[in-house]
Each structure stands twice: as structure tokens, then as C-alpha cells.
C-alpha positions in Angstrom: -19.7 -84.0 262.1 -20.1 -80.2 262.2 -22.9 -78.2 263.6 -26.3 -78.7 262.0 -28.5 -76.6 259.8 -32.3 -76.4 259.6 -34.8 -76.2 256.8 -38.6 -76.1 256.1 -39.7 -78.1 253.0 -42.9 -78.6 251.1 -43.3 -82.4 250.5 -45.2 -83.2 247.2 -48.0 -85.8 247.2 -47.2 -89.5 247.0 -47.4 -90.0 243.3 -45.4 -87.0 242.4 -42.8 -87.8 245.0 -42.6 -91.4 243.7 -42.0 -90.1 240.1 -39.3 -87.7 241.1 -37.7 -90.3 243.4 -37.4 -92.5 240.3 -35.7 -89.6 238.5 -33.3 -89.2 241.4 -32.5 -92.9 241.5 -32.0 -93.2 237.7 -29.7 -90.1 237.5 -27.7 -91.7 240.3 -27.7 -95.1 238.8 -27.1 -94.2 235.2 -25.0 -91.0 235.5 -23.6 -91.0 239.0 -25.4 -87.7 240.1 -26.2 -88.4 243.7 -26.7 -85.1 245.5 -30.4 -84.7 245.0 -31.1 -88.3 245.9 -29.7 -87.7 249.4 -32.7 -85.4 250.2 -36.4 -86.0 250.5 -38.3 -85.0 247.4 -39.2 -81.4 248.3 -39.7 -77.8 247.4 -37.7 -75.6 249.6 -39.8 -73.1 251.6 -37.0 -71.9 253.9 -33.6 -73.2 252.9 -30.7 -74.2 255.1 -30.0 -71.9 258.0 -27.5 -72.0 260.8 -29.4 -71.4 264.0 -28.3 -68.9 266.7 -28.4 -69.6 270.4 -32.2 -69.6 270.7 -33.7 -73.0 271.3 -35.0 -75.0 268.4 -38.0 -76.0 270.5 -39.1 -72.4 270.6 -38.8 -72.1 266.8 -40.8 -75.3 266.3 -43.5 -74.0 268.6 -43.8 -70.8 266.5 -44.0 -72.9 263.3 -46.7 -75.1 265.0 -48.8 -72.0 265.7 -48.4 -70.8 262.2 -49.2 -74.0 260.4 -52.3 -74.6 262.6 -53.8 -71.4 261.1 -53.0 -72.3 257.4 -54.8 -74.2 254.7 -53.4 -76.2 251.8 -52.5 -74.0 248.8 -53.0 -75.0 245.2 -49.7 -75.1 243.3 -48.7 -76.4 239.9 -45.6 -77.6 238.1 -46.0 -75.8 234.8 -42.5 -75.3 233.6 -38.9 -76.2 234.3 -36.3 -74.3 236.3 -32.8 -74.5 235.0 -29.8 -72.7 236.5 -26.0 -73.3 236.7 -26.2 -75.6 239.7 -29.2 -77.7 238.7 -32.6 -78.2 237.2 -36.1 -79.3 238.2 -39.8 -78.5 238.1 -40.8 -74.8 238.7 -43.7 -74.1 241.1 -43.6 -70.4 240.4 -46.8 -70.1 238.5 -50.4 -71.3 238.7 -52.4 -71.0 235.5 -49.5 -69.2 233.9 -49.4 -66.4 236.5 -47.2 -65.9 239.6 -48.7 -68.0 242.4 -48.9 -65.1 244.8 -50.6 -66.9 247.7 -47.8 -69.5 247.7 -45.1 -66.9 247.5 -46.6 -65.0 250.3 -46.9 -68.2 252.4 -43.2 -68.7 251.9 -42.4 -65.2 253.1 -44.4 -65.8 256.3 -42.3 -68.8 257.1 -39.1 -66.8 256.4 -40.3 -64.1 258.8 -40.8 -66.7 261.5 -37.4 -68.2 261.0 -35.4 -65.0 260.5 -34.9 -64.2 264.3 -33.4 -67.6 264.7 -30.8 -67.3 261.9 -27.2 -66.9 263.1 -25.3 -63.8 262.0 -22.6 -66.0 260.5 -25.0 -68.3 258.7 -23.2 -69.5 255.5 -26.5 -69.8 253.5 -28.0 -66.4 254.3 -27.0 -64.7 251.1 -27.8 -67.7 248.9 -31.3 -68.2 250.3 -32.4 -64.7 251.3 -30.3 -62.5 249.1 -32.0 -63.3 245.8 -35.5 -63.7 244.3 -37.2 -66.9 245.6 -38.1 -69.4 242.8 -40.0 -72.4 244.3 -39.0 -75.6 242.6 -38.6 -79.4 243.0 -35.1 -80.5 242.1 -34.3 -83.2 239.7 -30.5 -82.8 240.0 -28.1 -80.2 241.4 -24.5 -79.5 242.5 -22.8 -82.6 241.1 -24.1 -82.4 237.5 -21.8 -80.7 234.9 -23.5 -78.0 232.9 -22.2 -79.4 229.6 -24.3 -82.6 230.2 -27.6 -80.7 230.6 -28.7 -81.1 227.0 -27.9 -84.9 227.0 -29.8 -85.4 230.2 -32.8 -83.4 229.0 -32.9 -85.5 225.8 -32.6 -88.7 227.8 -35.5 -87.7 230.2 -37.9 -87.0 227.3 -38.8 -90.7 227.3 -39.8 -90.5 231.0 -43.2 -89.6 232.5 -44.7 -86.1 232.4 -44.5 -84.9 236.0 -46.1 -81.5 235.4 -49.5 -80.6 236.7 -51.3 -79.2 239.7 -51.4 -80.4 243.3 -52.3 -79.2 246.8 -49.3 -78.0 248.8 -50.5 -79.6 252.1 -47.5 -81.4 253.7 -44.5 -79.6 255.2 -41.5 -80.9 257.0 -39.1 -79.2 259.5 -35.7 -80.8 259.2 -32.3 -80.8 260.9 -29.6 -81.3 258.4 -26.0 -82.5 258.9 -22.8 -82.5 256.9 -19.2 -83.2 257.5 -18.1 -80.2 255.4 -20.4 -77.1 255.5 -17.6 -74.9 254.1 -17.0 -77.1 251.1 -18.9 -79.9 249.2 -21.6 -80.3 251.9 -23.9 -82.2 249.5 -21.5 -85.2 249.4 -22.0 -86.0 253.1 -25.6 -84.7 253.7 -27.8 -86.5 256.2 -31.0 -85.3 257.9 -33.6 -86.1 260.4 -37.3 -85.1 260.5 -38.2 -82.9 263.5 -41.8 -82.2 262.7 -44.4 -82.7 259.9 -47.6 -80.7 259.3 -50.5 -81.7 257.2 -52.8 -78.9 256.1 -56.5 -79.2 255.2 -58.1 -77.7 252.0 -59.7 -74.3 252.6 -63.1 -75.5 251.2 
């Protein structure tokens, strides 16, 4: 087992998590795509990062202080996100426009974690070096691009998982893999360090 990584995730509400869990299970059962099913159903807020020498307890305390001052944010799955390594539900927009409060919330979490990221973090460029696109993954990493169209057609008979919800539950995870420099998704495991539940603003 190599050194661990850390992440902060938005956890969708029960019914949506259940629906997406079914997608993960069926893609694994029917097609053999298992990577997404090894994770909790989530939207990444701060993706994997290798921590420097500062204590994780200190980072968790800073996250505690932040989440204690925050309210649940309205978000919506209004479209799909598709890229060369996977696909899922996009949470970029609310009512057809960029969900600025949610995107700004994410940047605040990144600002808290940034001083704790090791200089040699292997995920820094992937997570912080490109435009953030919040999404909930259906499948990634182990799905060949040439099968996308067939998978999309097969999924058309499934439930419609789009719609609004309150982003109110967040998890802080420690993540483990036997091969961070290679196919880390084949051996991924994780443990929950802390969970926060935010109240609606009104």
C-alpha cells in the first residue's frame, strides 16, 4: 500500500445516490466497468491530493470551521458531461446558467486545502490546472471511448436522473491505492474522515 491521498466530495441526496449506484452496479455487472463503483456516489469538490507534512487534523479543523459557516447550495443536474476518460451528470449550471455560488464554494474549499498539498502531488495539474466542471460520474477510466454510443443507447431505457437538489452533504476522505503512478483506479479503497451536513439558508 502506498501513501494515501485526500479528497473533499459532495454527496448527493439518497434517491439520486441510489439511482446512480444502480448505474454503477449495472455497468459493472453488464459491461465490466468497475472503477466508478469503487467510489461513493459523489461530485468532486477538491480532487485527490497528496498531503505535505502538515497534520491532517489541522486541515480537518480548518474545513470544520469553514463548513460551520456555510449553507446548503441549490444545484441541478441539467446536462451530461462527456470527456475522453468518462461521462456523467453535469452540475455546472442552474436554470441554464453557470451556478456561480456553487463554483465559488468550490474555490473556497480549494483555497483551504492548497497549503496542505505536497509539491510533488501527482494530481495537482489534473485537478487545479484546468477549468473545474462539477459532475457526478457514471463511468470513467476503464470504459473504452468506442463503446460510449452503445452505452448511451443502452442507458436510454433507464430512469431520468436529472433535476435539482440541495448540495448539503460533504465528505472528507482518505483514499488508498496500490499503484498511484499507474492504474490507481483498479485498487482504490477509501475511508471517511469527516462528514458535514449543511442547513438551507432560509
